DOVEX-319844 format. One line per 4 residues: number of its first residue (from 0); their letters; for each residue x, z, y of N, C-alpha, C. Coordinates in pm, 1 decimal. Example, Ala and Ser with C-alpha at 12.3 -4.5 7.8 and 13.67 -1.06 7.14 Angstrom:
# DOVEX-319844
0) AS) 1319.0:780.0:-569.0:1230.0:780.0:-450.0:1320.0:780.0:-330.0 ~ 1285.0:708.0:-225.0:1367.0:714.0:-106.0:1290.0:787.0:3.0
//
This chain:
# DOVEX-319844
0) MTPH) 1446.9:934.1:-151.5:1358.3:873.3:-43.1:1431.3:781.8:25.5 ~ 1300.2:670.0:24.7:1347.8:514.5:33.4:1463.0:494.8:229.2 ~ 1573.3:473.2:227.2:1583.7:507.9:376.7:1517.0:347.7:459.9 ~ 1527.7:413.4:555.4:1486.0:333.0:715.6:1484.0:167.8:695.5
4) GYFH) 1364.6:127.5:693.5:1372.6:-24.8:737.6:1399.1:-45.2:570.2 ~ 1387.9:-29.3:494.2:1398.0:-43.1:345.8:1211.5:-30.7:305.0 ~ 1173.4:-188.3:198.2:1093.1:-179.3:157.7:1012.5:-79.7:71.8 ~ 940.8:-14.1:62.0:948.7:162.4:-6.2:817.4:119.2:-104.8
8) WNEL) 695.1:32.9:-130.4:610.4:55.1:-182.5:446.1:-70.7:-229.0 ~ 485.3:-140.7:-249.1:386.0:-269.9:-260.2:241.4:-197.0:-361.0 ~ 134.6:-288.3:-277.2:-2.2:-223.8:-340.0:-65.9:-371.3:-317.0 ~ -170.5:-325.7:-456.0:-245.7:-500.6:-494.6:-442.8:-459.4:-486.3
12) KTKD) -465.9:-563.4:-342.0:-623.9:-498.7:-341.7:-637.6:-614.4:-398.5 ~ -734.2:-657.9:-451.0:-744.4:-715.0:-622.8:-976.9:-733.8:-602.4 ~ -1033.6:-825.7:-608.6:-1199.2:-831.6:-670.4:-1167.0:-764.0:-801.1 ~ -1093.5:-818.4:-880.7:-1110.6:-793.4:-977.4:-965.4:-768.8:-1093.5
16) IEQA) -982.1:-570.3:-1074.9:-884.7:-511.3:-1146.0:-830.2:-527.8:-1288.2 ~ -955.6:-598.8:-1388.7:-875.2:-626.7:-1510.8:-829.9:-677.2:-1546.5 ~ -886.5:-790.7:-1447.1:-824.1:-947.2:-1489.8:-629.1:-926.1:-1405.2 ~ -655.3:-839.3:-1265.3:-521.8:-833.7:-1247.8:-427.4:-718.2:-1299.9
20) KKFY) -470.0:-639.5:-1374.5:-385.5:-544.4:-1443.8:-324.7:-654.4:-1648.1 ~ -495.1:-743.9:-1661.1:-451.3:-785.6:-1771.0:-283.9:-891.5:-1716.3 ~ -322.7:-947.8:-1651.0:-227.0:-1018.8:-1612.9:-68.0:-1006.0:-1538.0 ~ -94.6:-890.7:-1501.9:55.3:-807.1:-1517.8:130.5:-750.0:-1620.1
24) ADTV) 59.1:-702.1:-1711.4:76.8:-653.3:-1860.5:105.9:-742.8:-1944.0 ~ 97.6:-842.4:-1911.3:56.3:-1018.9:-2036.6:216.4:-1018.6:-1966.2 ~ 242.0:-1061.5:-1868.1:359.6:-1129.1:-1783.2:501.4:-1084.0:-1750.4 ~ 424.9:-910.0:-1660.3:553.6:-912.1:-1601.8:602.8:-789.4:-1714.3
28) GWTF) 530.3:-683.1:-1784.3:471.1:-610.9:-1894.6:468.1:-464.8:-1855.5 ~ 420.1:-441.3:-1760.6:344.2:-376.6:-1648.5:235.5:-240.6:-1758.5 ~ 254.1:-120.1:-1773.6:174.9:-27.9:-1778.7:35.3:-5.5:-1675.2 ~ -55.6:121.0:-1730.1:-110.1:154.8:-1611.9:-159.0:231.3:-1610.9
32) AGMD) -162.1:341.8:-1555.3:-223.2:480.1:-1502.9:-310.8:503.8:-1406.9 ~ -416.2:522.8:-1410.1:-540.6:582.0:-1324.7:-540.1:681.2:-1271.7 ~ -563.5:695.5:-1184.2:-550.9:822.9:-1039.6:-709.3:828.3:-954.9 ~ -810.6:884.3:-971.6:-929.5:939.2:-949.1:-928.0:926.9:-813.8
36) MGEN) -983.8:846.4:-745.0:-974.0:862.2:-604.2:-1174.7:935.6:-561.0 ~ -1215.2:964.4:-658.8:-1367.0:994.4:-603.0:-1431.6:935.8:-547.1 ~ -1522.8:882.8:-464.2:-1653.1:745.2:-487.7:-1550.4:589.6:-426.6 ~ -1391.1:630.2:-404.2:-1297.6:543.5:-392.8:-1254.8:445.5:-469.7
40) GTYW) -1339.0:511.5:-617.9:-1303.8:471.9:-758.7:-1123.8:494.9:-799.0 ~ -1052.5:413.5:-834.5:-1021.0:451.0:-952.2:-849.2:340.9:-881.2 ~ -725.8:444.9:-837.3:-636.3:346.3:-757.0:-547.3:390.8:-907.7 ~ -497.0:269.0:-921.1:-393.7:230.0:-1114.8:-250.0:185.7:-1046.0
44) LAMD) -164.3:284.2:-1058.8:20.7:281.0:-1093.8:41.4:175.6:-1160.8 ~ 44.3:111.0:-1146.2:151.2:-2.6:-1224.8:303.1:65.7:-1292.8 ~ 363.5:55.3:-1400.5:410.1:143.3:-1442.5:518.7:39.4:-1508.0 ~ 627.7:68.8:-1469.5:763.1:36.0:-1587.9:806.6:177.0:-1610.0
48) GETP) 771.4:196.0:-1763.9:790.7:289.7:-1860.2:770.8:410.0:-1778.9 ~ 839.0:487.0:-1712.9:794.9:652.0:-1644.3:747.5:561.3:-1499.3 ~ 824.4:455.8:-1469.4:851.2:482.8:-1328.1:743.5:416.5:-1217.3 ~ 676.9:469.3:-1130.7:553.2:368.6:-1073.5:655.5:280.4:-1015.1
52) VAGM) 597.7:173.8:-968.4:647.8:53.4:-848.4:514.0:-10.8:-831.6 ~ 425.8:29.2:-845.8:320.3:-68.9:-780.7:199.2:22.4:-757.7 ~ 119.5:-50.7:-662.8:-45.5:38.5:-665.4:-147.1:-93.5:-691.3 ~ -243.7:-54.2:-729.0:-350.6:-171.4:-695.5:-455.2:-54.6:-722.9
56) YTMT) -560.0:-140.5:-655.3:-730.5:-113.7:-654.1:-811.6:-267.8:-616.5 ~ -996.9:-187.1:-669.1:-1023.4:-272.7:-661.9:-1134.4:-247.3:-505.7 ~ -1105.5:-400.2:-433.5:-1156.6:-381.8:-284.5:-1310.0:-345.7:-260.3 ~ -1305.3:-282.8:-177.0:-1447.3:-232.4:-129.2:-1529.3:-388.4:-88.6
60) EEQL) -1717.5:-349.7:-88.5:-1779.9:-442.4:-56.7:-1711.9:-444.9:85.6 ~ -1723.5:-393.2:174.5:-1668.0:-398.6:374.5:-1528.2:-484.2:296.2 ~ -1398.8:-490.9:196.4:-1356.3:-584.2:179.7:-1384.6:-698.9:121.1 ~ -1495.0:-703.2:81.2:-1469.9:-831.0:-14.3:-1499.7:-916.4:118.7
64) ASDV) -1632.3:-886.7:183.2:-1675.3:-979.0:238.5:-1648.5:-1018.3:389.0 ~ -1465.6:-989.3:425.3:-1418.0:-989.3:504.5:-1251.8:-1001.5:541.3 ~ -1245.6:-1031.5:409.1:-1077.8:-1021.8:343.3:-1072.9:-1085.4:226.6 ~ -919.5:-1097.9:253.9:-887.1:-1192.4:78.4:-756.0:-1056.5:-2.7
68) EGWT) -764.2:-1082.2:-159.2:-706.7:-1098.0:-244.4:-548.9:-1038.6:-193.9 ~ -514.4:-968.6:-208.1:-395.4:-987.1:-217.7:-247.4:-866.7:-173.9 ~ -153.4:-846.2:-194.4:-66.7:-785.0:-138.0:11.6:-703.3:-32.0 ~ 3.5:-604.1:-42.4:23.6:-525.1:102.5:198.2:-465.4:66.4
72) GYLS) 290.2:-508.2:143.6:471.0:-357.4:137.0:433.7:-257.5:257.2 ~ 504.9:-155.7:195.1:521.3:-76.7:299.2:629.6:-72.7:321.3 ~ 669.3:-69.2:416.7:763.9:-77.4:496.5:820.1:95.9:500.2 ~ 902.8:168.3:467.8:979.9:289.5:460.8:1019.6:276.7:627.3
76) VDDI) 999.0:413.9:717.5:1037.4:428.4:853.5:1073.3:561.9:862.1 ~ 1164.7:631.6:947.6:1197.0:713.0:967.2:1109.8:838.8:1094.5 ~ 992.7:793.6:1120.9:947.2:865.7:1182.7:776.4:761.3:1193.4 ~ 712.8:810.2:1129.9:591.6:721.0:1152.9:470.0:714.9:1300.1
80) DSRI) 462.9:812.4:1335.4:439.0:791.9:1493.3:504.5:792.0:1558.0 ~ 588.1:731.2:1593.3:708.2:693.5:1686.7:731.3:534.9:1694.0 ~ 739.8:512.9:1554.9:752.3:385.5:1527.4:637.1:338.9:1536.3 ~ 502.7:387.6:1502.4:368.7:288.3:1534.9:383.2:290.9:1715.1
84) EKAK) 389.8:360.6:1820.4:387.8:383.8:1913.8:502.0:251.6:2035.8 ~ 618.8:232.0:1911.4:702.4:125.8:1952.1:615.4:-18.2:1926.5 ~ 570.7:1.7:1804.9:513.8:-116.5:1705.0:370.5:-203.9:1827.6 ~ 300.3:-60.7:1900.6:206.4:-92.2:1979.0:244.3:-153.2:2140.8
88) NAGA) 343.6:-74.5:2186.6:454.8:-158.0:2314.1:513.1:-306.7:2271.0 ~ 528.7:-365.4:2157.7:560.8:-440.3:2095.4:483.6:-600.0:2059.9 ~ 367.4:-494.6:2123.4:245.5:-626.2:2080.7:138.0:-617.1:1938.1 ~ 180.8:-531.5:1870.3:95.1:-481.6:1700.9:-23.7:-457.4:1737.0
92) TIIM) -65.2:-406.1:1640.6:-254.5:-391.6:1688.2:-288.9:-327.5:1531.8 ~ -301.6:-211.6:1577.9:-304.4:-65.0:1485.0:-448.4:-149.4:1386.4 ~ -415.5:-150.4:1287.3:-528.0:-157.9:1206.9:-602.6:-11.8:1152.8 ~ -491.7:97.5:1103.9:-550.5:181.7:1046.9:-419.0:265.3:1079.7
96) EPFD) -497.3:429.6:1210.2:-374.8:493.6:1241.7:-286.3:597.5:1116.3 ~ -202.3:646.9:1189.7:-100.8:699.8:1074.6:-183.6:825.8:925.6 ~ -221.6:839.9:918.4:-268.3:942.0:824.4:-220.1:978.5:691.3 ~ -229.4:1099.8:682.9:-61.3:1169.8:533.5:-214.8:1103.2:410.2
100) IPGT) -141.3:1114.3:315.0:-130.1:1106.2:187.4:-61.2:1259.8:80.3 ~ -112.5:1321.0:72.3:-19.9:1402.8:7.4:26.3:1414.2:-83.9 ~ 187.4:1441.5:-105.4:238.9:1384.5:-214.7:331.5:1262.0:-198.4 ~ 263.9:1164.6:-72.9:343.9:1047.3:-59.4:350.8:1047.4:40.0
104) GRIA) 341.0:1056.4:157.1:386.4:1065.9:280.8:274.1:1048.2:384.5 ~ 293.9:973.9:542.5:230.7:931.5:596.3:172.0:771.6:648.5 ~ 128.0:721.8:577.9:138.2:527.6:603.3:86.3:589.6:715.2 ~ 41.4:397.9:808.5:12.2:385.1:894.7:-28.6:149.5:808.8
108) LLQE) -107.9:111.5:911.8:-110.4:-61.5:879.8:-107.7:-141.1:1017.9 ~ -39.5:-194.3:1000.1:-45.9:-319.7:1156.5:-38.9:-438.9:1124.6 ~ -37.4:-503.1:1257.1:-30.6:-686.0:1239.7:48.6:-671.4:1332.2 ~ 115.3:-746.1:1325.9:288.7:-771.6:1365.1:202.9:-872.9:1492.3
112) PGGA) 263.1:-941.7:1643.7:223.4:-1015.9:1669.2:241.4:-1174.2:1606.5 ~ 253.6:-1187.5:1539.4:233.5:-1327.5:1485.3:173.7:-1301.2:1387.5 ~ 65.8:-1212.9:1389.7:-41.6:-1231.7:1312.6:20.1:-1150.7:1156.8 ~ 92.9:-1135.6:1067.8:61.6:-1058.9:968.1:72.1:-907.4:998.7
116) QIGW) 39.5:-898.1:859.6:1.6:-780.5:828.6:70.0:-673.3:767.7 ~ 91.0:-526.9:774.8:200.5:-464.8:680.6:126.7:-332.6:737.1 ~ 232.4:-240.6:580.7:204.5:-117.0:563.9:346.6:-17.8:625.4 ~ 346.6:25.8:708.5:470.8:163.2:767.1:406.7:273.0:645.6
120) MTPS) 513.6:319.1:642.6:496.6:492.0:580.8:635.1:573.6:580.5 ~ 611.8:722.3:603.9:675.1:783.6:609.7:704.3:858.7:465.2 ~ 751.0:837.4:357.2:747.9:912.1:244.4:754.5:1099.6:256.3 ~ 717.6:1112.5:210.8:773.7:1252.0:180.4:858.3:1280.6:68.8
124) ENG) 910.9:1362.9:85.2:1018.7:1434.8:29.2:1017.7:1335.8:-138.6 ~ 953.6:1374.3:-210.6:855.6:1340.0:-355.6:804.8:1221.3:-363.4 ~ 750.6:1103.1:-255.5:623.2:1020.8:-296.9:772.5:884.1:-250.2
//
């Protein structure tokens, strides 16, 4: 498991997933494995050989109307729920309260007082 305070995962939200996949395949050498997310489309794992190194997904219509393409880093924290409370007390705005992703961990999205957005997660033992 990634130690507390280290970046654990990175994720790209994009308007054009095929263009993004081609760019990273051509420049970095990643391959991609799709995970069906039902009505949310496909989540793409960027792979370095057999190792997943990042995730990518197509932005929703709602996101397209109010957000820009970009990468989100996920910081590993030892206890997401208590750390989110500390973040609130320190002036953070919680964008998405902690939620579980089976086999991955418990995740939240926040905006720090300076305005930067970041993901925090407590990875599962397999995540």
